[in-house]
N, CA, C and O of each residue as an XYZ file, in Angstrom:
352
protein
N      12.543     13.783    -22.805
C      12.058     12.784    -21.713
C      13.122     12.243    -21.584
O      13.583     11.733    -22.605
N      14.112     12.112    -20.002
C      15.092     11.707    -20.079
C      15.477     10.837    -18.579
O      15.531     11.612    -17.624
N      15.625     10.038    -18.383
C      16.254      9.241    -17.364
C      17.547      9.776    -15.867
O      17.726      9.424    -14.702
N      18.184     10.802    -16.849
C      18.974     12.052    -16.049
C      18.547     12.551    -15.352
O      17.373     12.900    -15.473
N      19.402     12.892    -14.080
C      20.647     12.237    -13.649
C      20.261     10.866    -12.964
O      19.276     10.779    -12.230
N      20.929     10.012    -13.190
C      21.251      8.568    -12.675
C      21.930      8.970    -11.209
O      22.699      9.926    -11.106
N      21.606      8.246    -10.249
C      22.801      8.125     -9.290
C      23.734      7.239     -9.192
O      23.812      6.302     -8.398
N      24.785      7.705    -10.409
C      25.728      7.326    -10.515
C      26.638      6.613     -9.726
O      27.058      5.493    -10.017
N      27.059      7.489     -8.361
C      27.859      7.150     -6.747
C      27.384      6.188     -6.593
O      27.987      5.234     -7.084
N      26.144      5.908     -5.886
C      25.275      4.962     -5.653
C      25.937      3.434     -6.197
O      26.528      2.469     -5.711
N      25.409      3.911     -7.562
C      25.694      2.001     -8.143
C      27.199      1.916     -8.238
O      27.576      0.748     -8.148
N      28.202      2.812     -8.396
C      29.695      2.640     -8.008
C      29.825      2.400     -6.993
O      30.552      1.410     -6.910
N      29.424      2.868     -5.760
C      29.831      2.190     -4.350
C      28.966      0.881     -4.316
O      28.923      0.358     -3.203
N      28.354      0.327     -5.191
C      27.658     -1.000     -4.647
C      28.453     -2.151     -5.716
O      28.806     -3.242     -5.269
N      28.663     -1.808     -7.017
C      29.839     -2.126     -7.468
C      31.264     -2.416     -7.017
O      31.806     -3.499     -7.239
N      31.882     -1.355     -6.341
C      32.883     -1.732     -5.466
C      32.783     -2.529     -4.430
O      33.604     -3.412     -4.182
N      31.505     -2.212     -3.568
C      31.409     -3.534     -2.646
C      31.259     -4.987     -3.157
O      31.898     -5.980     -2.810
N      30.124     -4.857     -4.190
C      30.254     -6.459     -4.396
C      31.141     -6.939     -5.709
O      31.361     -8.128     -5.937
N      31.472     -6.191     -6.286
C      32.485     -6.380     -7.539
C      32.035     -7.105     -8.932
O      32.661     -7.794     -9.738
N      30.444     -6.575     -8.857
C      29.624     -7.329     -9.784
C      28.315     -6.345    -10.195
O      27.753     -5.611     -9.382
N      27.967     -6.465    -11.517
C      26.923     -5.709    -11.769
C      25.981     -6.512    -12.873
O      26.466     -7.068    -13.858
N      24.445     -6.488    -12.540
C      23.626     -6.880    -13.500
C      22.852     -5.239    -14.078
O      22.310     -4.498    -13.257
N      22.920     -4.922    -15.421
C      22.358     -3.779    -15.866
C      21.436     -4.834    -16.497
O      21.746     -5.875    -17.076
N      19.828     -4.136    -16.159
C      18.625     -4.415    -17.012
C      17.733     -3.064    -17.238
O      17.604     -2.075    -16.516
N      17.227     -3.353    -18.371
C      16.625     -2.484    -19.117
C      15.773     -2.638    -20.730
O      16.397     -3.179    -21.643
N      14.822     -2.301    -20.897
C      13.888     -2.338    -21.671
C      14.749     -2.241    -23.184
O      14.699     -3.309    -23.794
N      15.366     -1.372    -23.743
C      16.284     -0.796    -24.818
C      16.846     -1.614    -25.507
O      17.408     -2.485    -24.845
N      16.947     -1.719    -26.726
C      18.157     -2.618    -27.313
C      19.118     -2.322    -26.664
O      19.348     -1.310    -26.001
N      20.064     -3.763    -26.961
C      21.466     -3.849    -26.004
C      22.484     -2.547    -26.674
O      23.140     -1.780    -25.968
N      22.441     -2.513    -28.072
C      23.364     -1.359    -28.420
C      22.467     -0.465    -28.586
O      21.309     -0.430    -29.003
N      23.541      0.555    -28.008
C      23.063      2.383    -27.784
C      21.980      2.372    -27.046
O      21.119      3.142    -27.471
N      21.624      1.635    -25.850
C      20.670      2.277    -25.296
C      21.796      2.377    -23.874
O      23.000      2.194    -23.690
N      20.630      2.769    -23.065
C      21.207      3.661    -21.713
C      21.750      2.562    -20.600
O      22.282      2.863    -19.531
N      21.546      1.472    -20.994
C      22.555      0.413    -19.893
C      23.822      0.152    -20.779
O      24.631     -0.504    -20.122
N      24.237      0.408    -21.920
C      25.283      0.571    -22.402
C      26.277      1.573    -21.673
O      27.454      1.282    -21.458
N      25.618      2.936    -21.267
C      26.039      3.789    -20.913
C      26.754      3.223    -19.331
O      27.880      2.998    -18.888
N      25.264      3.166    -18.821
C      25.829      2.719    -17.153
C      26.957      1.201    -17.123
O      27.662      0.803    -16.196
N      26.772      0.638    -18.464
C      27.918     -0.613    -18.102
C      29.257      0.529    -18.412
O      29.954      0.967    -17.497
N      29.396      0.794    -19.457
C      30.757      1.738    -19.541
C      31.414      2.547    -18.658
O      32.615      2.811    -18.599
N      30.296      2.998    -17.824
C      30.763      4.255    -16.431
C      31.751      3.099    -15.734
O      32.949      3.117    -15.451
N      30.665      2.045    -15.581
C      31.079      0.821    -14.062
C      32.391      0.537    -14.753
O      33.456      0.557    -14.137
N      32.292      0.257    -16.117
C      33.862     -0.170    -16.768
C      34.790      0.500    -16.642
O      35.830     -0.072    -16.314
N      34.816      2.061    -16.858
C      35.665      2.866    -16.618
C      36.303      3.271    -15.289
O      37.485      3.432    -14.988
N      35.162      3.388    -14.574
C      35.271      3.540    -13.014
C      35.463      2.761    -12.016
O      35.824      2.926    -10.851
N      35.204      1.998    -12.569
C      35.824      0.886    -11.494
C      36.373     -1.010    -11.472
O      36.275     -1.952    -10.686
N      36.938     -0.768    -12.800
C      37.502     -1.924    -13.622
C      38.350     -2.551    -12.485
O      37.923     -3.691    -12.301
N      39.095     -2.347    -11.877
C      40.290     -2.798    -10.924
C      38.887     -3.765     -9.420
O      39.093     -4.612     -8.551
N      37.958     -3.209     -9.742
C      37.312     -3.844     -8.193
C      36.385     -5.212     -8.821
O      36.053     -6.151     -8.097
N      36.004     -5.112    -10.471
C      35.122     -6.119    -10.777
C      35.782     -7.405    -10.611
O      36.899     -7.762    -10.984
N      34.876     -8.029     -9.979
C      35.210     -9.864    -10.186
C      34.443    -10.182    -11.337
O      34.756    -11.299    -11.749
N      33.869     -9.827    -11.779
C      33.251    -10.585    -13.335
C      32.472     -9.690    -14.313
O      31.859     -8.752    -13.804
N      32.414     -9.836    -15.539
C      32.537     -8.678    -16.378
C      30.487     -8.475    -15.935
O      29.591     -9.172    -15.459
N      30.670     -7.041    -16.498
C      29.451     -6.425    -16.519
C      28.086     -7.148    -17.063
O      28.239     -7.346    -18.268
N      27.205     -7.469    -16.758
C      25.819     -8.759    -17.683
C      25.023     -7.405    -17.801
O      25.011     -6.516    -16.950
N      24.262     -7.406    -19.187
C      23.346     -6.809    -19.598
C      22.535     -7.473    -19.899
O      22.881     -8.525    -20.437
N      20.715     -7.148    -19.670
C      19.905     -7.961    -19.896
C      19.062     -6.964    -20.472
O      18.570     -6.209    -19.633
N      18.737     -6.731    -21.717
C      17.948     -5.893    -22.490
C      17.159     -6.499    -23.672
O      17.057     -7.651    -24.095
N      16.762     -5.602    -23.963
C      16.074     -5.702    -25.684
C      16.644     -6.099    -27.001
O      17.511     -5.419    -27.551
N      16.246     -7.005    -27.421
C      17.069     -7.832    -28.580
C      17.654     -6.396    -29.368
O      17.381     -5.261    -28.977
N      18.496     -6.707    -30.535
C      18.687     -5.402    -31.469
C      18.164     -5.580    -32.421
O      18.752     -5.840    -33.470
N      16.831     -5.479    -32.288
C      15.533     -5.722    -33.746
C      14.731     -4.638    -33.348
O      14.708     -4.187    -32.203
N      14.171     -4.286    -34.159
C      12.724     -3.085    -34.362
C      11.688     -3.234    -32.914
O      11.435     -4.379    -32.540
N      11.380     -2.603    -32.498
C      10.113     -3.164    -31.023
C       9.030     -3.740    -32.023
O       8.534     -3.202    -33.013
N       8.863     -4.675    -31.613
C       7.918     -5.737    -32.336
C       6.271     -5.569    -31.154
O       6.094     -6.443    -30.306
N       5.191     -4.325    -31.297
C       4.272     -4.226    -30.476
C       3.718     -5.409    -30.279
O       3.312     -5.539    -29.125
N       3.520     -6.462    -31.073
C       2.486     -7.526    -31.041
C       3.418     -8.913    -30.270
O       2.881     -9.962    -29.913
N       4.822     -8.617    -30.142
C       5.743     -9.496    -29.461
C       6.025     -8.831    -28.367
O       7.182     -9.110    -28.052
N       5.569     -8.115    -27.650
C       6.851     -7.361    -26.688
C       6.674     -8.108    -25.316
O       7.367     -7.914    -24.318
N       5.577     -9.040    -25.437
C       6.492    -10.251    -23.863
C       7.844    -11.117    -24.309
O       8.591    -11.512    -23.414
N       8.127    -11.385    -25.594
C       9.243    -12.336    -26.191
C      10.349    -10.616    -26.135
O      11.417    -10.726    -25.531
N      10.174     -9.871    -26.460
C      11.453     -8.703    -26.606
C      11.727     -8.499    -25.236
O      12.912     -8.580    -24.912
N      10.642     -8.178    -24.093
C      11.517     -7.302    -23.227
C      12.168     -8.354    -22.202
O      11.807     -9.520    -22.042
N      12.987     -7.824    -21.683
C      13.731     -8.617    -20.605
C      13.190     -9.390    -19.949
O      12.256     -8.726    -19.499
N      13.067    -10.763    -19.389
C      11.983    -11.766    -18.641
C      12.684    -11.830    -17.233
O      13.887    -11.569    -17.222
N      12.039    -12.164    -15.988
C      13.035    -12.633    -14.829
C      13.991    -13.728    -15.290
O      15.147    -13.673    -14.870
N      13.725    -14.464    -15.897
C      14.280    -15.892    -16.123
C      15.980    -15.394    -16.582
O      17.070    -15.765    -16.146
N      15.646    -14.517    -17.522
C      17.028    -14.011    -18.011
C      17.515    -13.066    -17.231
O      18.656    -12.868    -17.649
N      17.289    -12.313    -16.265
C      17.774    -11.593    -15.217
C      18.320    -12.513    -14.192
O      19.409    -12.264    -13.674
N      17.530    -13.714    -13.821
C      18.463    -14.961    -12.731
C      19.611    -15.286    -14.115
O      20.749    -14.902    -13.846
N      19.510    -15.722    -15.071
C      20.446    -16.162    -15.760
C      21.623    -15.496    -15.889
O      22.722    -16.050    -15.924
N      21.354    -13.850    -15.991
C      22.634    -12.640    -15.702
C      23.094    -12.950    -14.459
O      24.277    -13.267    -14.343
N      22.514    -12.924    -13.685
C      23.007    -12.869    -12.099
C      23.734    -14.108    -11.442
O      24.501    -14.054    -10.481
N      23.253    -15.519    -12.317
C      24.240    -16.501    -12.408
C      25.651    -16.337    -12.746
O      26.641    -16.647    -12.084
N      25.556    -15.752    -13.984
C      26.781    -15.875    -14.664
C      27.654    -14.785    -14.044
O      28.880    -14.881    -14.096
N      27.177    -13.974    -13.585
C      28.004    -13.033    -12.782
C      28.625    -13.382    -10.719
O      29.603    -12.979    -10.089
N      27.528    -14.220    -10.367
C      28.269    -14.695     -9.183
C      28.978    -16.056     -9.549
O      29.914    -16.316     -8.792
N      28.779    -16.828    -10.376
C      29.615    -17.861    -11.034
C      30.727    -17.235    -11.897
O      30.853    -17.990    -12.862
N      31.347    -16.498    -11.974
C      32.354    -15.864    -12.870
C      33.527    -16.267    -11.900
O      34.688    -15.965    -12.177
């Protein structure tokens, strides 16, 4: 199973237009797909970025099935990342 291909050019065009990016995904922060998206944006849009790429993701711990609601990104965590990106 894969989430490739992702629409890289569409994302890069949006980042170039806004100068900002928030990546949200359920995987852990380290080595997750969001890290690859953030790296691609950093490599291809560095001079257009107005703020650091924000990542909202799971924690760097084993996935706790019983505590899934505390592990996964929440709307409030996403909102905090958006605020951080827009107020940089």
